N, C-alpha and C positions, 0 to 999 in steps of 0.2 A: 672757287673760280665760275663764274657766270659761262653758260655755254651760247654761243650764237647759231641761232638756227634760220632757218629761210622756211617758215609756214605760209606765209603770204608777204604783205608791206606795210601794214601794222606797226609793226617797231624800226624800220628801216627808214631813214629820213631820205629827202631826196635828194641831201649832197650824198649819202651814202651811197644812192642807186646811182648817180653820176659817178660816182668812184667806182661802183663796179662794173660800169659801161664802158668807163677809159680803162680800166683793166684788161676786161674782153677783149677791146680792139689792139693793145699793147700785146696781148698774149698770140692774138690769132696773126698780128704781123708779126712776130717774133719767135716763132715756135719751135727753133731748137734751143732756143733758151732757157726752155721751158721743159725738157724733155726729163728732166729728173726733181723734177719740185716737188713731187709727192711720191717718189720712191719710198719704196716699201711701207707704205700705205696702204689701207682695203679699205673699198665702197662694199656697205651689206648693201645691195638693191632686191626690196622687197616689191613685190606685184599681183595685188590684189584682183588687177585689171588687166586687160590685152593691151601691148603696147608692141611699137614698130620704134618710133624715132626717140623715146624718153628710154628704153633699153640700148637701142645703138648706141645714141649721142654720150650716154652717161658711160658707157662701157669705154667707147674709143677715146670719151674724154678721161676717163684715169689712165688708160694705156697710154697714151700720147703723152700723158704728164708723168711718164714713170711708176704708177700705180697698177693697182689690180682691181677688178670689180668681181663678187659673188652674187650670181643672181639667183634670186631667192621666188620661188612661184609658190604662193599663199595657198593654192590646193594642193600641194605635193612637199610641204613642211608641218609641224606642228605647230603653225601659226591656224592652223585653223581646226586645232581640236584643242590647244591649251588658252591661257588667257595669256591676251594681247604685251598687258604689263610685264608677264615675266618672262617670255619670249624677247623683247626687247633688254629686257636687264642683263639678260646671258649676251643676247648678240653685240652689244654695245661694249662687250667686254673682250672682244674678239677682234672689232675693227674700227677703223679710225673714224668713219661718216656712216650716217643711214642717210639712203634715199626711197622713199615710198610713193607707191603709186595706189591709191588705194579710194574705196567709197564714200569715203565721210571724213569730214575737217575733225570730226571728235577724233577718231582713231590717229592723226597725224597729231593732235595735240598732245593724246596718251603716250604715243611714242615718244614726243619732245619732254613730256613729265617724269619719265624714267629712264631715260638714256643718258650714259655718261660725253656719248660724244654727239656733235652737230647732227640735226635733222632736215633734212631738205626733201618739201613738199615737191613732187614728181607729178603731183594732179589729185585731184579730189572734186568732191561735188560743188566745194564754192571755190577753190580757187586754182589757178593755174600759172604761179608766178614764173616759175620757169620759163614757158613759153613766152611769156610776157616781156619776159629780159630780151629773148631772144627776136621780137618784133621790135622792139626798142634799139636794140641793136642793127638791126635793118635798117631802120628809119633813119639811125644816124649815120649811118653806111652812106645811104642814097642821099639824102636830102641834110647832112655838114649840120645838123642840127635836131635837138628836139623842142626847144623851148619856144611856143608859138607855133607848132605843127599843130594842123586840126586834122584830128584822126577821128573818121564817122565807123561806128561800127554796125551793120545789117544783120538782124538774124532774131536768136530767140536769148535774150540774157540768160548767160549761164556763167559758171565760173571763168572761162575766159575774158567774157565783158567784164568782170569784175574786178579781175587783176590788171585789163588795159586801163579799166576808170581810178583805179588806186593808185595804181603806180604811173601811169600819164599825167594825171595831176600835180602828185609830187614831181614829179619833170616839167613843168609848167607848160603841158601839151593842152590843148583844147582838144575834150573826148565829147564827141554825140552820139548818142546811141538810138535806132532807131529799131527798136525791139516790140511790136505787137503782143509777142508771147514771152512767158517770163518763168524758166524753171523755180519754179519755188524752194526747191532744195537749196538752191544758189541762192537765196536771197538774202543778202546781207544787209537792212537798212542802216544800221552806224555809219558803212563806208557809203552809201550813197548820200547821207547825209552832209557826211565831211566833202566828199567831192563836190557836192552842189556848193558849199560853202565858201570854197576857193574860187566860184564863179567862172573855172573851166568844164566844169560837165551841164552838158544841158540832154534834154530826151525829145525826141520827134516821131511821129508818123509820116512824114513827108521826105520820104526817102530820095525822092528828083530832088528837092530845093538842098538837102542836106550833101550830097553827090555834087553838086555843082560850087559848093563851099569848102570841099574836103581836097586834102594834101594827102590824104591816105583813105584809100575804104576796104574794109575787113569783113568778113565773115568766115561762120563756122557752121557745122551743121547743125540739123536742124531737130535731130533725133540722135542722143545718146550712143556713142558706139556699142556699148554694151545692150543697148535695146532693137538694133538697128534691124538686125536678121531675125529678133524674135518674134514666131509668128502671136504668142499673148499679145502684143505689144502690136499689131497691125492696125486695129483699127485707130489707135492713137498718133499712128505713124500717118494714115491717111487724113486722119482731122489737121495735122498740122500740116503735111505740103498742100492742103486746099486753104490753109488760112494763110500759108507765107510766100504761096508762090508768087505775091505782086511783089516780096521782096528783094528776090533773087538777083543776085549780081550777073549781070547778062550786057549783049551788045548793044542793047535797045537802051539799055540804061547809061552805060558808061562811053559811048563812041565819042560824044564831045567833051570827055574827064581828061585830065591830064595826071590824075592821081594813080598814088601807086597802087598795086590791088593785091591783097594779103589775103592769106587761109592760112590756120596752123596744121589742117589737114588731121584726118585721111577726109581727102576729096572726096563728094560723091557729086561727078557730073551730071547735072538735067536737074538737081535739087536746089541746093542753095546758092550753086556758081553754073553758069554753061562754060562749054569747053574755050569759047570764041574767048574769055575774060582768063581762065588760067593760061595760054599759050598767048597771051596780048603782050606786048613789048613792056608794056608799065608793070607787070605782074613780078612780083617779087617771092613769089612763094616757095620756091625752090632755095631763094637766098636765105628766106625765113627759117627752114628746113634745118641746112646746114649750119645756121648761125645757136641752133640750138646745144651743138657741142661748144662752140667757143664760149658761150654766155655761160655754159655749165663750167667749161674750167673755171674761169673767172669765182662763180659761185664757189666750187669746191675749195679752191685757194684760200678766198676770204674767210669763209666760215670757219677755217684751220686756224686764221689768224697768221700766217705766212705771207 
C-alpha cells in the first residue's frame, strides 16, 4: 500500500489542495467534533532547524486531535551520529506520522523513501508546504475565494516563494514575484517552468506597479534564520540589506493599497517590513500564524487517510 506524503505540492493536484483547505476550514469551525480524530496516534517531530511556529502548531494540533507528539532535537539524538535512513526505519516503527524540519530537501526525500508512515515536510531549503497551506487558508477566510486572487511576493526567492508559486497556481491564483535576489539553494526550475506554463505566474522588479495590482502582498526574511545572528554571515547580511532595502513593505509603498499584508514570521521589523505594515488593519500576519495549526490538522488527518 502506498503512503501519502506531503513533501511539496508536486504530487498533489489542485483539487486535492482545495479539498485539504476545505477540510481545514471544517475542522477549524467544528473543533469539538475532531477531538478524538487522532486518538492514540503519535507524531514524531524531527527538528534540525530552530522553530517556534512549526513546533508549537504541530504539537498543539496533535494534542487537540487527541494524539501525542514527540519532539526530537537532531543534535540531542542519534540522528547526529547514525545514518538517516536507519534512524527513520526505526522511528517509523514507533509512530504513526513523521514531520521533519531540516536543512535539505534531500533529507526529506530520504525519510520518505525509508519510512513506513507518512512524512510531512515542516520546512527545508527548497519548500515549505505547510506554511503555504496556512497562507492559502488565511486568504480564503478573508477573501472568500482563491481562484483569481493576485498575490505579490516581494523579497528573496526562497523555499516559501516556491511553495506559494507551486500551490497558488494549482489553486488558480495569480502569483507575481518581485525577487531581485534568488537563494540558489532553493532554485527549482522545473517548478518555475510548470508555473509559467499555467499563465498565472509572472515575475517583475517593478514593486510599486505589482502592489498596485495586488490583492495580497507577502514578504519573508532576507536572511535565513540560521544565518541571521551568525557573525560569519555578517558581510553577506549587509550586502543583502543594501540590495533589498528598496523592496521593503512599508507605509510609503502600501499607504494607498487595500491588499492583505502577509509575512510567514519570524518578523524582522525595519528590514523586510516596517512596524506600520505589521500593525496595519490589512495585516493578517497573526491570522496566518494561527492558521498553521488549523492547516496542519487537515494535513495530519488527510495523509493518514482518515
